[in-house]
MIDOSE-1310 file (N, C-alpha, C; in nm, 2 decimals, decimal comma, always signed):
residues 69
xxxx	-11,37/-6,80/-20,95/-11,34/-6,79/-20,82/-11,20/-6,83/-20,83; -11,09/-6,73/-20,77/-10,94/-6,77/-20,79/-10,91/-6,86/-20,64; -10,75/-6,92/-20,67/-10,70/-6,97/-20,62/-10,70/-6,92/-20,40; -10,67/-6,81/-20,42/-10,69/-6,76/-20,31/-10,83/-6,76/-20,22
xxxx	-10,92/-6,68/-20,32/-11,07/-6,68/-20,26/-11,11/-6,79/-20,20; -11,07/-6,96/-20,27/-11,12/-7,04/-20,23/-11,04/-7,11/-20,09; -10,94/-7,09/-20,09/-10,86/-7,10/-19,94/-10,95/-7,06/-19,86; -10,97/-6,91/-19,89/-11,01/-6,84/-19,75/-11,16/-6,88/-19,75
xxxx	-11,20/-6,92/-19,84/-11,37/-6,99/-19,83/-11,33/-7,12/-19,72; -11,22/-7,18/-19,79/-11,25/-7,31/-19,72/-11,20/-7,33/-19,52; -11,11/-7,20/-19,51/-11,06/-7,17/-19,39/-11,16/-7,12/-19,30; -11,27/-7,03/-19,35/-11,39/-6,98/-19,28/-11,47/-7,10/-19,27
xxxx	-11,48/-7,19/-19,36/-11,58/-7,32/-19,33/-11,50/-7,41/-19,21; -11,40/-7,37/-19,19/-11,33/-7,47/-19,09/-11,37/-7,40/-18,95; -11,44/-7,30/-18,98/-11,46/-7,21/-18,83/-11,37/-7,10/-18,79; -11,28/-7,06/-18,89/-11,16/-6,94/-18,91/-11,23/-6,83/-18,91
xxxx	-11,22/-6,69/-18,87/-11,27/-6,56/-18,89/-11,15/-6,52/-18,96; -11,24/-6,39/-19,07/-11,11/-6,32/-19,15/-11,04/-6,23/-19,04; -11,05/-6,23/-18,91/-10,96/-6,16/-18,84/-10,89/-6,26/-18,79; -10,88/-6,41/-18,76/-10,76/-6,49/-18,74/-10,70/-6,56/-18,83
xxxx	-10,77/-6,50/-18,95/-10,67/-6,52/-19,12/-10,58/-6,39/-19,12; -10,62/-6,29/-19,09/-10,57/-6,15/-19,11/-10,43/-6,20/-19,05; -10,47/-6,23/-18,90/-10,31/-6,25/-18,81/-10,25/-6,32/-18,85; -10,28/-6,45/-18,90/-10,18/-6,52/-18,98/-10,12/-6,50/-19,08
xxxx	-10,15/-6,43/-19,15/-10,08/-6,35/-19,26/-10,03/-6,23/-19,26; -10,07/-6,19/-19,13/-10,00/-6,03/-19,14/-10,06/-5,93/-19,18; -10,17/-5,91/-19,22/-10,22/-5,83/-19,29/-10,36/-5,74/-19,22; -10,45/-5,69/-19,30/-10,57/-5,65/-19,24/-10,66/-5,71/-19,23
xxxx	-10,81/-5,71/-19,15/-10,92/-5,76/-19,21/-10,96/-5,75/-19,32; -10,95/-5,61/-19,37/-10,97/-5,57/-19,49/-10,93/-5,67/-19,56; -10,81/-5,67/-19,60/-10,71/-5,72/-19,72/-10,80/-5,89/-19,73; -10,78/-5,94/-19,59/-10,84/-6,05/-19,63/-11,00/-6,07/-19,69
xxxx	-11,07/-5,97/-19,70/-11,24/-5,95/-19,70/-11,18/-5,95/-19,83; -11,16/-5,83/-19,91/-11,09/-5,81/-20,04/-11,06/-5,92/-20,15; -10,96/-6,01/-20,04/-10,95/-6,17/-20,09/-11,04/-6,24/-20,12; -11,09/-6,25/-19,99/-11,24/-6,36/-20,02/-11,35/-6,30/-20,16
xxxx	-11,37/-6,20/-20,12/-11,45/-6,13/-20,27/-11,42/-6,09/-20,40; -11,29/-6,10/-20,45/-11,23/-6,12/-20,56/-11,16/-6,00/-20,59; -11,19/-5,89/-20,48/-11,13/-5,76/-20,51/-10,98/-5,75/-20,57; -10,89/-5,83/-20,55/-10,75/-5,85/-20,46/-10,73/-5,96/-20,54
xxxx	-10,57/-6,00/-20,53/-10,53/-6,11/-20,50/-10,51/-6,22/-20,60; -10,51/-6,16/-20,72/-10,48/-6,25/-20,82/-10,36/-6,26/-20,87; -10,23/-6,17/-20,78/-10,11/-6,14/-20,76/-10,08/-6,10/-20,60; -10,12/-6,24/-20,54/-10,08/-6,23/-20,39/-9,92/-6,23/-20,38
xxxx	-9,87/-6,14/-20,30/-9,73/-6,11/-20,28/-9,68/-6,26/-20,17; -9,55/-6,33/-20,22/-9,49/-6,42/-20,18/-9,53/-6,50/-20,05; -9,49/-6,37/-19,98/-9,51/-6,39/-19,83/-9,62/-6,45/-19,79; -9,73/-6,33/-19,82/-9,88/-6,37/-19,78/-9,94/-6,49/-19,78
xxxx	-9,88/-6,53/-19,97/-9,92/-6,61/-20,02/-9,86/-6,75/-19,91; -9,76/-6,77/-19,91/-9,69/-6,87/-19,81/-9,79/-6,88/-19,66; -9,80/-6,81/-19,64/-9,86/-6,76/-19,51/-10,01/-6,85/-19,51; -10,07/-6,77/-19,62/-10,16/-6,84/-19,64/-10,22/-6,97/-19,67
xxxx	-10,15/-7,03/-19,75/-10,10/-7,18/-19,77/-10,10/-7,26/-19,65; -9,95/-7,18/-19,58/-9,94/-7,25/-19,47/-10,06/-7,28/-19,36; -10,16/-7,18/-19,36/-10,28/-7,20/-19,25/-10,38/-7,30/-19,32; -10,41/-7,28/-19,45/-10,46/-7,35/-19,51/-10,41/-7,50/-19,49
xxxx	-10,29/-7,56/-19,52/-10,27/-7,65/-19,53/-10,29/-7,71/-19,32; -10,27/-7,64/-19,26/-10,25/-7,73/-19,08/-10,43/-7,72/-19,13; -10,55/-7,66/-19,15/-10,66/-7,66/-19,10/-10,78/-7,74/-19,19; -10,67/-7,72/-19,34/-10,74/-7,79/-19,44/-10,74/-7,93/-19,52
xxxx	-10,59/-7,91/-19,51/-10,55/-8,06/-19,61/-10,62/-8,14/-19,54; -10,64/-8,31/-19,61/-10,63/-8,41/-19,58/-10,55/-8,45/-19,46; -10,44/-8,43/-19,47/-10,37/-8,50/-19,33/-10,43/-8,39/-19,26; -10,50/-8,31/-19,20/-10,54/-8,24/-19,09/-10,65/-8,29/-19,04
xxxx	-10,68/-8,35/-19,09/-10,92/-8,39/-19,03/-10,79/-8,56/-18,97; -10,73/-8,61/-19,02/-10,67/-8,77/-18,93/-10,67/-8,71/-18,83; -10,75/-8,86/-18,72/-10,75/-8,85/-18,62/-10,63/-8,91/-18,56; -10,55/-8,88/-18,44/-10,42/-8,92/-18,44/-10,45/-9,00/-18,27
x	-10,37/-9,07/-18,27/-10,46/-9,12/-18,11/-10,30/-9,10/-18,03
């Protein structure tokens, strides 16, 4: 499993759909599916990688799970 596959799986475990991830990354749902299945993405473009990374931080990082009052 590559780095990008793991991020997409984490996001889906948090309840996001491939379509929601695709919108955030500015790509197609099919591309997200290919990333998730390891068919592409070992060398993801900088812009798409940054968008996926930011989405992952927002939903999956330990800080995103902290309860704020």
